[in-house]
C-alpha positions in Angstrom: -34.8 40.0 -62.0 -35.5 36.4 -63.4 -32.8 34.3 -61.9 -31.8 31.0 -63.7 -28.9 30.0 -61.0 -27.8 30.2 -57.6 -24.1 30.4 -56.9 -23.0 29.7 -53.5 -19.7 30.5 -51.8 -18.2 27.4 -50.2 -16.3 28.3 -46.9 -18.5 30.1 -44.2 -21.5 29.7 -46.7 -22.2 26.2 -47.3 -20.0 25.0 -44.9 -18.9 25.9 -41.4 -15.1 25.8 -42.0 -13.8 29.2 -41.0 -13.3 28.3 -37.6 -11.5 25.2 -38.7 -9.2 27.2 -40.9 -8.5 29.8 -38.2 -7.2 27.1 -35.9 -5.3 25.6 -38.4 -3.5 28.8 -39.2 -2.9 29.5 -35.7 -1.1 26.2 -35.6 0.8 26.9 -38.4 1.9 30.5 -37.5 2.5 29.3 -33.6 6.0 27.8 -34.9 6.7 31.6 -35.8 5.5 33.0 -32.5 2.5 34.6 -34.2 -0.9 34.6 -32.1 -3.5 35.1 -34.8 -6.6 36.5 -33.4 -10.1 36.0 -34.7 -10.4 39.8 -35.8 -7.4 39.7 -37.8 -8.4 36.3 -39.6 -12.0 37.4 -40.2 -10.9 40.8 -41.4 -8.0 39.8 -43.6 -8.0 36.1 -44.5 -11.4 34.6 -44.4 -12.5 33.5 -48.0 -9.1 34.1 -49.2 -6.8 31.6 -50.9 -4.2 30.1 -49.0 -1.4 31.4 -51.0 -2.7 35.0 -50.9 -3.1 34.6 -47.1 0.4 33.2 -46.7 1.8 36.2 -48.7 -0.1 38.8 -46.8 0.7 37.2 -43.2 4.5 37.2 -44.1 4.0 41.1 -45.0 1.9 41.7 -42.1 4.0 40.2 -39.4 7.4 40.7 -41.0 8.3 37.2 -41.0 11.4 35.9 -42.4 9.9 32.8 -44.2 8.9 32.1 -47.7 5.3 32.7 -48.3 5.4 29.1 -50.0 6.4 27.4 -46.9 3.5 28.8 -45.0 1.1 27.9 -47.6 2.4 24.4 -47.9 2.4 23.8 -44.1 -1.4 25.1 -44.0 -2.2 23.0 -47.2 -0.9 19.7 -45.5 -2.9 20.2 -42.3 -5.9 20.7 -44.5 -5.4 17.8 -46.3 -5.1 15.8 -43.3 -8.3 17.2 -41.9 -10.2 16.4 -45.4 -8.8 12.7 -45.3 -10.7 12.0 -42.0 -13.9 14.1 -42.5 -15.7 16.8 -44.5 -16.2 20.2 -43.1 -19.8 20.5 -41.2 -22.7 22.1 -43.2 -23.9 25.3 -42.3 -27.4 25.3 -40.6 -29.9 25.2 -43.7 -27.4 24.5 -46.3 -28.6 21.2 -47.6 -32.3 22.2 -47.4 -31.3 25.6 -49.4 -29.7 23.9 -52.2 -32.3 21.2 -52.5 -35.1 23.9 -52.6 -33.5 25.7 -55.3 -32.6 23.0 -57.4 -36.5 21.8 -56.9 -37.3 25.1 -58.5 -35.6 24.3 -61.5 -32.6 26.4 -61.0 -29.1 25.5 -61.7 -26.7 25.2 -58.6 -23.0 26.4 -58.5 -20.3 26.3 -55.8 -17.9 29.2 -56.3 -14.9 29.2 -54.1 -11.4 31.2 -53.9 -10.2 28.0 -52.1 -9.0 24.5 -53.5 -11.4 22.3 -55.1 -10.6 19.4 -52.7 -12.8 20.9 -49.8 -15.5 21.7 -52.1 -15.3 17.9 -53.7 -15.3 16.4 -50.0 -18.3 18.4 -49.1 -20.2 17.5 -52.1 -19.5 13.8 -51.7 -19.8 13.4 -48.0 -23.0 15.5 -47.6 -24.7 13.9 -50.5 -24.9 17.2 -52.7 -23.3 16.0 -55.9 -26.5 15.4 -57.5 -27.6 19.1 -57.1 -24.6 21.0 -58.3 -24.0 21.7 -62.2 -20.6 23.5 -61.7 -17.8 24.1 -59.4 -15.2 27.1 -59.7 -12.2 27.0 -57.4 -9.5 29.3 -57.1 -7.1 27.2 -59.2 -9.5 27.8 -62.2 -9.1 31.4 -62.6 -6.0 33.8 -62.9 -7.4 36.4 -60.4 -9.4 35.1 -57.2 -12.0 37.1 -55.4 -12.6 39.9 -55.0 -11.9 39.9 -59.0 -14.9 38.9 -60.6 -13.2 36.1 -62.7 -14.5 33.0 -60.7 -18.1 34.2 -61.1 -17.9 35.0 -64.8 -16.5 31.5 -65.3 -19.2 29.9 -63.4 -21.8 32.0 -65.4 -20.2 30.9 -68.6 -20.0 27.1 -67.7 -23.5 27.3 -67.1 -24.3 29.0 -70.4 -26.1 32.0 -68.5 -25.5 35.6 -68.3 -24.0 36.8 -65.2 -27.2 38.8 -64.5 -29.1 35.7 -64.6 -27.5 34.4 -61.6 -27.6 35.1 -58.0 -24.8 34.8 -55.6 -24.7 34.0 -51.8 -21.7 35.0 -49.9 -20.4 35.6 -46.5 -17.2 37.8 -46.8 -16.9 41.4 -48.3 -14.4 40.2 -50.7 -16.9 37.4 -52.0 -19.8 39.7 -52.3 -17.5 42.3 -54.2 -16.3 39.5 -56.5 -19.9 38.7 -57.3 -21.0 42.3 -57.9 -18.2 43.2 -60.2 -19.2 40.2 -62.2 -22.7 42.1 -62.7 -24.4 39.5 -60.3 -26.8 40.5 -57.4 -25.7 39.0 -54.1 -27.2 38.0 -50.7 -24.9 38.3 -47.9 -25.2 35.8 -45.2 -23.4 36.5 -41.9 -21.2 34.2 -39.7 -19.9 34.3 -36.1 -16.2 34.7 -37.9 -16.8 37.9 -39.5 -18.5 41.3 -38.8 -21.8 42.1 -40.1 -22.6 45.0 -42.4 -19.2 44.9 -44.3 -20.8 43.5 -47.5 -20.3 45.3 -50.9 -23.6 46.6 -51.9 -25.7 43.2 -51.2 -29.4 43.1 -52.1 -30.0 41.6 -48.7 -28.1 40.7 -45.6 -29.2 38.1 -43.0 -28.0 35.7 -40.3 -28.5 32.3 -41.9 -29.4 30.3 -45.1 -32.7 29.6 -43.7 -33.9 33.1 -43.9 -32.0 33.8 -47.2 -33.7 31.1 -48.9 -37.1 32.6 -47.6 -36.3 36.1 -48.8 -34.9 34.7 -52.2 -38.2 32.6 -52.7 -40.4 35.7 -51.9 -38.3 38.2 -53.7 -37.3 36.6 -56.9 -39.0 33.1 -57.3 -42.4 33.9 -56.5 -42.5 37.5 -58.1 -41.1 36.0 -61.2 -44.1 33.4 -61.4 -46.6 36.2 -60.9 -45.4 38.1 -63.8 
């Protein structure tokens, strides 16, 4: 496979934000006497848009509140956080993005969440110059695990989906990429259970390992042909 672009998920892949999002949701739900557990968050809500999560939470916990109210409360807390700081980068994220860029690959960020968090990451961590395209949940009708966001990213880059390689940290994210006819690397984090990816070509524990594996199995092999 000759790849021309690497598409990174945002939350939990480029930035270590899932713990922050988990704590934000706990704060929102405390008012409704819901004690959100790590397991519930990582299995149901990690990597999913806020509006979708709000609907799931209301249904799961039989809450007598409109999902919109929960979503707005979560968005307010997120905005307040991002006004003060960006989410911290995952270990190896900057080196990974820079390496692929220097190899002549297009770089994209594909998230099911809003664009503000991605923009904050790119600006505050010096990634803007490397990234050619950003697709957020607001840009598509159907978010992950539907393939829409990855298909749009490929379209914006002028590439076939099969020419793009995705890096994801959740089952829904990997399923989204694979449904878009992209190969996907699964990078686990402390906020999810490993081995729950959907038909990824490789799984590992961090971006440093993922980058080395991609270099060996995609870039070097392509150069040897």
